[in-house]
Structures are given as C-alpha cells and as structure tokens.
N, C-alpha and C positions, 0 to 999 in steps of 0.2 A: 333264673340263675344260669350262668354259663360256666362250664368246667374250667378250672385254672390250667394254665399251660403245663405245670408240673404233673398234672393228672393224665396227660396224653401219652399213650405208648409211642415208642420210637422204633423206626426201622433200623436195620443193621447199619445202613449207610448214614442215617441221621445220627445214630449213636456214635459212630466213628468220627463224624465231622465235629460234633460237640467235644468229644474227647481230645481230638487233635488241637482245636483252637484253645481249649482250656490249658492244655499242656504248653502250647506255643506262648500264650499270654504269660504263664508262670515263668517260662524261661526268659522271655524278652524283658519282662519287668525285673526279674532277678538280675539279668545282665545290666540293666539300667541302674539298679541299686549298687552293683559292684563298681560301675563307672562313676557313680556319684561319690562313692567313698574315695576312689582314686583321684578325683578332681576337686575335692573339697578345699584343698589348699590353694587353688588358683584364684580364689575370690578374696578380696580384702575384708577386714573385720566389719566394715560398715554394712556389708551385704551378706554377712555370714548367716543371718536368719533365713535367707532364701535357700542357702545350702542345707541348713537343718531341715527346713520344710521339704525340700526335694528328697533328702534321704528318708524322711518319714513317709512321704507319699509312696515312693518306689518300694521301700521295705515293707510297708503295710500291704500294698497291693500285691506284691509277689507272694507274701505269706497267705493272703486271702485266697489267691488262686490255688495255692497248695491245698487249702481246706476245701475249696470248691471241687478240685479234682477228686479228693477223697469222698466228698459228699455225693458226687456224681456216680462214682463207682459203686458206692454203697446204696444209692437211691434207686437203682434199676436192676431188675432181675431178668436174666436171659430166659426167653421162652421160644417155642417153635415158631412163633409168629414175629419175633423180634425182641424188643426190650420193654418190659412192663414196669411202670413206676410203683414204688412201695411208699410206705408212710414217711420215709426219709427224703423223698425226691424234692419236697418243698425247700429243703435246705440249699439246693442248687440255685435258688432265687433269693431266699432270705439272707444268705451270707453275703450276697452282693450289696445289700443295703447296709450291712454292718461295715463293709469296706468303705462304701461311699460316705457314710456318716462321719468318718475320720478324714478320708483323703480329699473330699470336696472342700471342706473348710481349709485344709492345709494348702490346697491349690490356690485358694484366695490369698492366704498368708504369703505364699511364695511370690505371687504377682505383686502384692502391695510392698513387699520387702525391697523391690528394685525401683519403686516410684520415688519421687522427690518429696513426698509427704514426710514431715518430721514432727516430733513432739506430740502435743495433744491431738492434732489433726490425724497423725499417723495411727495413734492408738484408737481413736474413735472409729476410723475407717476399718481398722483391723477387727475390732471386736464386733462391730456392726455386720461386717461381711461374714465373719465366722458364724455368728448367731443366725443370720438369714440363711446361709448355706446349709447349716444343720437342720433348720426348720424345713427347708425345701426337701431334704432327703427323708426326714422322719415322717412328714405328712404323706410323702409318696409311699413310704413303707406301710403306713396305716391303711392306705387305700388299696395298695397292690397285694398285701399279704395278710394283714391282721383282721380288718373288718370283714366279717362273713367269709373269711378264708380267701379273699380275693375273687369270689365268685358272684358278687352282687354288682352288676354293671353300674347301677345308680350310685351306690356308695363309693365305688372305685373312682368314678368320674368326679364326684363331689370332692373327694380328698385330693385327687389329682389337680382339681381347680385351685384348691388352697396351696398346693405345692407350687403351681405355676405363679401364684402371687409372690411367694417367697423367691422364686427364681427371677422374676422380673425386678424385684427390689435389690437382689444381689447384683444383678447386671448393672443397675443404676449406680450402686456404690463403686463397683470396680471401674466402670467406664468414666465416672467423674474423677476418680483418682488418677487414672491414666491420662485423661485429657488435661488435667491440671499439671501433670508432670512433663508433658511434651515440650513446652517452651524452655524448660530447664535442662533438656537433654540435647546431646549432639544429634544431627540428623540420622546417623546410623543407629544409635541407641533408641531413638524415637521410633524408627521404622521397625526395629526388632520387637520392642515392647508392644507396639500396635499389632504386629503379626501374632504375637503370643496371646494377646487378648482376644483377637478374632478367632484363633484356633480353639481357645478354651470355651468361649461363649457359644460358638457354632457347634462345638462338640457336645455341649450340654443339651442342645436341641434334639440330638439323636435319642437320648434316653427317654424322655416323655413320649416321643413318637413311637418308639418300640414298645414302651409299657402299655400304651393305649391299645396295642394289638390284642392284648388279652381280653379286652372288653368286647370286641366285635368278632373275633375268630377263635377257632379251636382246632387242634390237630397236631400230630407229630411234626409235620412240615413247618408249621408256624413256631412250634417250640424250638426246633432246630434253628430257624431263622433268628429268633430272638437271642438265643444263646450265642450264636456265631457273631452277630452284629455287635452285641455288648462286649464280647472279647476284643473285637477289632477296635471299637470305640475306646476302650480302656487303654489299649496299647498306644493308639495314635494320640489321644489327649494327654495321658500321663507322661509317656516317654517324650513325645514330640514337644509338648509345652515345656516340660522341665529342661529339655535341651536348649530351647530358645532362651529361657530365663537365665540359664547358666551363661550364655553368651552376653546377655544384657548386663549381668552382674560383673562379668569380666571386663566388658567395655567401660562400665562406670568405674570400676577399680582402676583401670588404665587412665581414665580421665582424671581421677583424683591424684594419681601418681604424677602425671604430666603437669598438673596445675600446682603441685606442691602441697596439696591438702592432706595427702596420706602417703604412706610408704608401703612397699610390698617386697618381700625377700627374693622374689624371682621375677624374671621377665614374663610378660603376659602375651600369649599368642592365641589367635583365633583363625582357624583355617589356614595355618602356616603363614599368617600375616602378623608381624610384630606390632603390638599395640603400645607397649611401653617397656622401658628398661627396668631391670631390677634396681631397687634402692634400699639401702639400710641406713638407719639414723647414725650420724657421726657422734651424737651425744643425746642424752636423755634429759628432759626438762619437765618441770611441773607446770601445767597449763595455767594455773591461777597466779602463782607467785613468779613464774618465769625464772625460777632459780635453777641455774645450770648445775648439774651433777658432774663433777670432774670424773673421768674414768679412773678406776683404781686397778693397779696390777695385782694379780693373784700371787701370793707367796708360794714358795716351793712346797710340794706336798709334805715333805719331811718336817716343815715348820709347824705342822699341826701337832707334833710331838713336843713342841716347846724348845726346839734346837735348830740351829742353822743347818744348811745342807752339808757344810764342811764337817760339823760335829757328827752328823749322821754317818758320815763315811768312816768315822773312827770306832763305830760300834762293832765289837767282835762278832763274828759269825759263829753261832752255836754248833754248826756242823764241823767246825775245825777241831772241836774237842775229841 
C-alpha cells in the first residue's frame, strides 16, 4: 500500500502555491463564465446548444473551484512543521471528479454542436460520447479515490486501465465526427475545429498522467505538483477550448447568413474582422405550407379600451374636479 497524495503533509510554500492556483482557476473560470453570458447572443440558433454547453462547463467549473478552495482550507491544519492533512483533505481530490463527471461530457457536447452532423447521426454521436466520457471519469474516480481509498496500486492501475479504454473510445467518436465535418466547412472553420479538437484531446492526456503519479510516488512536493498541474490543465482546456468553439460557432453562423440559410439580428465579428452583416427577416413564413404572413400594424394603445385615439382625448381628467 502507498499513502494517497491527500495524506501527505505540505510545506508552507506548497500550501501557498496550491491555494494560489485554486484561487486563480476559480477567478479565471468565473471570468470565462461571465464572458460566455455576455457573448451568448453572438451565435445563431442552429449552434445555440454549443453556447449552452459552454455556459454549463464554465459555470460548473468555477463553482467547483469555489468548493475546492473551501475544502482545501478546511482539509489542512497549520502546525509548526507546515500543514498537516485531516480527514477532510481527500475532498480536495474527490471534488475534482465530481466536476469532471459533468464538464467532460459537456465538452464533448460543445464540440459536437458545431460539427455538420445532423439528425439521427448527431444524436447517436452525442449520446455515445457523453456516455463514454462519463464512464472515463467515473472509473477513474473508482480507481483513484474509492477502491481501497486510492492506496492500492494494483487496483488503481486496473481501474485506470478501464478508464483509458473509455478515453480511447471517446476520442474515436469525436475524431470521426470532426473528420466527417471538415469537407462541409470553410477552410477557416475547419482549421479552428481541428485546433479545438487537438487542444481538448491532448489536454485529456495530462489528467491520467498526473493521476498515475499517486501510484508510484508520495510526498508533499508531488501533491503540490498534482494540484497545480490540474488547475492549469482545467484553465487551458476549459477556457481555451470553449473560446475556440465560440469562434467556430460564430463562423458557421456567419456562413449561414451569407448563404441565406439563416438570419442573425446583428453583425458577426471575430478578432475585429467582419464575417457577416446583420440581417432581419422582411416577412415571416411557415416552412411547410410556405404561406406568407402579411405584417400587421399595431393599433394605438388606447384602442385596447374599445375606443379610438380621438375618443380617448375627450375623456375628462379626474384631477380637474
């Protein structure tokens, strides 16, 4: 048996480093969430599900880091030799798996929302990726935290092996969806979605590599390394990936506007470059019957009382009495 990383005492410098990066991740992810709210109207309705997933990812992650900050403060006691973990220190690791169990499937949904898959193929890829991604995180949680308290190297490696199988299958689903979409995208949108996929999948490699550290090493320095690297990875993957996906969604919205497939109430800009003009429908029609609805003028507000505007002017003012 090897002690778990949350059982290692921390030096003052290690404690401060972890506290700093937990706080930094909370603020950066929170700022990303605010920006996601402010920019949600820049994407057309066709890709609105990517915006919803982005909001959920950043909102969940920022809230999770708030809980991680609280757990870290509560989980260590100050001593003359540094910081000693107590029975709550494990929460500084287990809460991460709670976060990932939701945000990792949502990252898959965010990517698939800007691909060209439609109909049954889109739903099949979405539900498959979400299920595999959750299996990847949950089996990692069993091996890293639950089974024998994460102190049995054999059991930990076995469950990590199962998690890697889910990880590989998730990669296959996402890569196939992106590759199938490239021919239907403009070169710029294709390049961006490829970059987003590379960032996401390469970022996922960091997590199992860091998790395996607990199988072979022990000490406050390694605990500090694990916590700091996980904070940085969460910032880069979640904020960076979501930013690129936003640009893909905006590009695809602009493409739909320029081709006449959709309309958008405001002009679309990316990095101060105008992608499309604003466009509002001159008339509303039913797609199936193609029956045009003629625009109707609104009556004066006073007509709601059953009288014309001229008649309303003849009503005596009670204040004159």
